[in-house]
N, C-alpha and C positions, 0 to 999 in steps of 0.2 A: 198399375204395376209401380208407377213412380210414387204414388201415395204410399204404397205398402213400403217401399224402400225407405222413405222419409220417416215414416212411423217407427220402423225398426231402428233407424238410427237414433231418433230422439229417446226411444226406450233404452237402448244401450247407453247413451250418454247419462240418462237418469240413473241407472243402475251403478254405473261406474262412479257417479258423483256421490251417491249415497255410500258406496263402499269405501270411497277414499275418505269421506268425512268419518266414517266408523272407525278407520284404520288410524286416522289422524288423532281421534278422541282417545283411543286405546294407547297410542304412543304418548300423548301428553300425560294421561293418567300414570304411565309407566315412569316417565320422567319426574313427575310430581312426587311420586312415592319414593323413587330413589333419592331425590333431594332431601326429602324429609328425613328419611332413614340415615342418610349421610350426616346431617345435621344433628340427629340423635346421638350418632356415635361420636361426634365431636363434643356434645355437651356432656356425654358420659365421662369423657376424659378429664373435664373440669375438675372432677373430684380429686384427680391427682394433683391438680393445682391447689385445691384447698388443703390437702395433705401437706404438700411441700411448703406452702405458704405459712401455714399455722405451725408446723414444727420449726421452720426456720425462725420464725419471730417469737418463738417461746424458748423455755429451757430444755436442755437435752434430757433431763431426768423424767420428762412427761412426754416424749416423743412417741412411745409406743401407745400411751393413752389416747393422744390425739388420732393416731394412725387407726386404732381400732373403732373409735367413734365413727370416723368417716366411712371406713370399710362396711360396718353394721349398718349405717345409714342407707348407703346405696344398695345394700342387700335387702333390708327390710321394708324400706319405703315403697319400692315399685310393686311389691306383692300387696301390701296393704292398700295402695292406690287402686290396684286391680280390683280388690274386693269392695272397697268403700269410695275412696276419694274421687274417682273418675265419675261415678254416678252423681255424687253431690256437686260436682262441678258442670258436668255437662248432661245430666239427665232432664226429663221433663221438668219445666219450672213450676214450682208452687209459689204464686204471687210474686215472681221475680226475686225470691229469697234464697231457694236451694233446690237442688235437683232431687228428684224423687224415684227415678228408676234407673236401670242399668247396672244395678249392683252385681258384682262378679262378672260383668259384661254380658249378662243375660239380655237377649234381645237387640244387642248392639250389632248392627249390619254394616257399619262403615269400615274402611280399610284399617288395619292395625297400626300403620304407620303413624297416624295421627294419636293414637292411644299411647304408644310407647314414647312418642316425643314428649307427650304431657307427662308420662311417668317420671322420666328423667328430670323434667322442670320441678316436680314435686320434691323429688330427693334433693335437688340443688337447694331449693327453698330452706328445707330442714337443715342442710349441711352448714348454712350461714351461721346458725346458732352456735356451733362448735367452737370457733375461734374466739368468741367474745366471752365464753364461760371456761376457757381452758385453764387448766393447772389446779383447779380446786372443787369441780363438780363430780359427784359420783356418776359413774357410767349409767347406772340404772335411771337416775334422776334426768340425765341428758336425754336418754332414749325415749323416755315418757314424753319429755317436752317435744322432742324432734317428731315423734310419731303424731302427736296432737297437731303440731304445725302442718305437717305434710298431708295429714288425711282428713282434716276437719277445718282448722283455721284458714289455711290458704285455699283450699278448694271452693269454700263458701264465698270468699272475696272473689275467686275467679268466676264463680257462677254469676255474681252481680255484674261483672264486666265482660267476660269472654263467653259466658254461657247464656246470654240473652236476658240477663237479670235487670233490676231496677236502675242501676247506675248507668248501664249501657243505654238504656231508654232515655235517661236524662241527657245524654250526649257526652258522658265522661269518656275520655280517650286515653288508653295506655297500651301501646302496641305490643310490646314484649314484657312489661312488668316492672318499670321502675317503682311504682307504689304496689301493684298488685302482688309482686313476688318481693321485691328487694326492701321496700320500706316495711312491709309486713314481717319479714324475717328479722330486719333490724329492730323493730319495736319488741319483738318476742325476745330477741338477744338482750335487750336493754332491761326488760322486766326481769329475766333470769339472773342478769349480771348484778342488778341492784339487790335481789333477794340473797345472793350468794355473798355479796360484799367483796372487798378487794383482797387480793392475795396478801399472803403474810408478808409485811414489811413494806407494802405498796404505800399505804397511808399510815403515817405514825407521827404523833406529837405535832399535828398541823402541817406536816410536810408531806409533799408528794414526791416519792422516791421512784427513780427509773429503775425497771428490772430489764437489764440487757437481753436482747434477743441472742441466741447461741450460734446461728448460722445464717446470717444475712444473704450470702450467695443462694442457699437453698431456698429461701423465701422469694428470692428474685426469680428463680426458676419457676416457683409456684405462680408468680404473678404473670410470667410470659405464658405458661399453660392456659391460665385463665383467660388471658388476653386472646390468645388463639381460639379458645373455646367459645369466646363471646361472638365469633363470626357465625358459629353453628347456632348459638343461642338467638341472636337477633335475625340472622338470615333465615334460619329454619322457621322462625314464626311467620314468614310469609305463607307458609304451608303449601307452597307451589313453586315449581322451577320457572318462575316468571323471568323472562330474560331482560326485563326493564327494571323490575322492582328489587330483585335479589342483589344485582350489582349496586344499586342505589343504597341499599340498607347496609352492605358491607363496607362501602366507601364512607358513609356517614359514621359508621361505627369506628372505622379505623381513624378517621380525621378527628373525632371527639376524644378518643383515648390518647392520640398523640398530643393534642392541645391540653389534655389534662396532666400530662407529664410535664409539658413546658411550664405550664402555669404553676404547678406545685414547686417545681425547682426555683423558679424566678421568685415566687413568694416566700420560700424558705430562706433565699438569699437576702430578701429585703427584711424578713421578719428575724432571722437568727444569724445573720452574717455568713451563712454557709448552707450548702446544699444537703439537707438531710436525706440519707439514702431510703429509710423506711417510708417517710411521707412522700417522696417523689416516686417511689414505686407504687404506692397507694394512690397516687395521682392518676396513674393509667387507669385503675379500677374505677375510680370516682368518675372519670370521663365516661367510661363504659357504661356505669349505672345511669349516669345523667342522660345518655343519648337513647337508651334503652325504649323510653316511652314513645320517642318520635322519630326513630331511625328510618321509618319508611315514608315520612312526609316532610322532613326538613331538607333544606338545600345544604350544600357543602359548607357554606359559610355560616349558616345556622347552627350546624353540627360543630364547627370549630368554636364558636362563641359558647355553645352549651358546654363543651368539654373544657374550655378555658376557665369558665367561672366555676365549674365543678371541681377543677384542681385548687382553685383558691379557696372555696368554702370547705373543702376537704381538710386542708392544713389547719384552717382556723377552728373548726368544729372538733378535731381531734384534740386540741388543746383546751378548748372549752369542756368537753365530755370529761377529760382526764383531770384538769386542774381545778376547775370550778364545781362541776357536778359530782366530781369523785367517783365516777363510774369506771371500774377497771376493765378495760378491754384491750387485751394484749395484742390483738392484731388490727385494731381499728375499724372492726366490721360495722359497728353502730354509725359511725360517721360515713364510711364509704357507701354502705347500702341504704342508710336511713336518710341523712342528710342530703346526699347527692340524689337520692331517690325522689325526695320532695322537690328539689330543684328541676330534676328532668320531667317530673310531671307537670309542673307549673310552667316550664318552658313551652309546652304544647301550645298553651294559649297566646304565645308571642310569635313562635317560629314555625309552626305548622303551616305548610302551604294550603291545607284544607280549611282550617279554622282560625289560624294565628292572627292576632291583631296587625302584625306587620304585613300580613297578606290579605288584608280587607275583612278579616273575621270580626266578630261581635265581642264586646267587652264581657258579655255573659259567660263566655267560655272560661274566663279567669275564675269566676264564682263556682262554675261547675267542677273545674279541676281542683280547686281548693276544698269544696265540699267532699270530694272523692278522698283526698289526703286525710281530711279530718275524720271521716267515717271509717277508713281503714285503720287509722291510728286508734280510734276508740274500740273498734271491734277486737284487734289484737291485744289492746291493753286489758279489756275486761276478760277476754277468754283465757289468755295466758296469765293473766294475774289470778283469776280464779284457780286456775290449775296449780299455780306455785303454792297458793294458800292450802289447798287440798293436800298437796305433797307434803308440805311442811308440818300438817297436822299429823301426818303418820311417821314423822322422823325427819332429821336433817337431810338437806339435799347436798350438803357439802361433805367432803371427806374429812376425817379428823385431823387435827393439827399435826400430829406426828407422821401421818401419811402424806400430807402436803409438804412438809419439810424434807422428808425422805424422797419424795417423788412418786406420782401415781403409777409409774410403770411397775415397780417392784410389787406393790401392794395389790394392784389389780390384775396384773398380767405376769407375774412371777419371773420378770426379766428386765433387761435394759436394752435400749436401742443400739448402744455403742459398746461392744464387747472389749472394754479398755483393757481388762486384766490379761488378755491373751496377748497384748503388745508390750507388757511391762515385764521384763524378764530379769532374774538375778542368776548367779551361777548355780543356785540351789533349786531354780524353777521359778514359776510365776509368783508375783508378789501377791499377798493375801490382802484383798481390800476389806477396809472396815465398814461393812454394811450388813444389815440383816438380810439374810437369804442368799442364794446363789444368783448368778447373772441371767441365766436363761433356762428355758424348760429342759433342754438336752442335759445341762448339768444336774437339774434337779432330779431327772429320771435316773440318771447314771449313779446319783447319790442315794437312792432308796436303800434303806436299811444301815446307812452310815450317818455319822454326825457331820453336818455341813457347817463350816465356819460361820459363826454368827447365828446359828440356829440351834435349837434343842431338838434331839431326836424325836420323831413323830412316833407315838404310840397308839 
């Protein structure tokens, strides 16, 4: 009898242990999915940050144009990524070069939290193009470039690094995308900006003329939204609610961004004898891009140093790109995402606690990181350059001169972001503004069959 009792106790203990383990696994899966979905929502809101930053740092006559580019990007890219991009990035690998299955998510049996997180990442990559080409690109040309970036150019790089491709096998490391996403987007933006040329009046008679932003506070709000969004961008890239890893990632992200602001402000004071607002704000973004590659493996001091250096090179690279290379980038996207992306990727070889030289790593990691930067740069240059050549063969990718002078809002969207004529009153009624067309769609609809000031009656 005693043996039977002992046997039953052992069996019950074994059953309860197995049940507890299964319950613990299910709970952990639920926590992981919840964290990744929360991070997805946070990253999604970064597009509001892009809108505010780009509108604030450019001129009011192009605000609707920028708004619509970003709204269409976040609406179109996730659908096309569902159809094609995700499969190219995470499908079964063909020689470590490209994914070959999972199109339309057919046969994909992993939880959807991973897919939707990657979808908003792809849209974010495409959105980076918008600011660098603002105020002179046709909407159709931008959308073609953004779609190519989001569902082909970026997913192929992602397969090489995060999808088990050849760069990952070599040992290349980029945790959340300093090069895979940010550098790639910046190179694409630079190719497009060079093909477009500078805005009217930007470069004339050997001079570089500043084109003032119309609303710096709005741009600052955009920076703060992006800053907040980066906690989901980097933190969500852990792909699990790891109680040790996620706090480290978010702390490193915050420390680097703070250091980027301080460095940019101090360097502006040294360089220009004053603290420039736009460069200091972009210093936060430079620090964020810089830490993105190593947020999971840097110490806090490594993060501070990485962000501080990013803030300095951000200020200097903006000047070089604008003054010497004469690439007109209204928001500084090429410097923020490109130059700081290169620095963050290379910083892995020095500050990563896993492979960095300062933590006992091998010198070979420096060359592996450099190879990744070069390969990504070449890939985007060839693919985006070829796309630009093809688009220009079918017509101009830039709006006509008169449209650029008037503002893209009226020509492309039939209105203006700021309804100024409603606030300017005379005893006899609103002042008639001397522009072609009315201010918004409501006015246009209400005036059907009538002659609108500045327009000929449509027949």
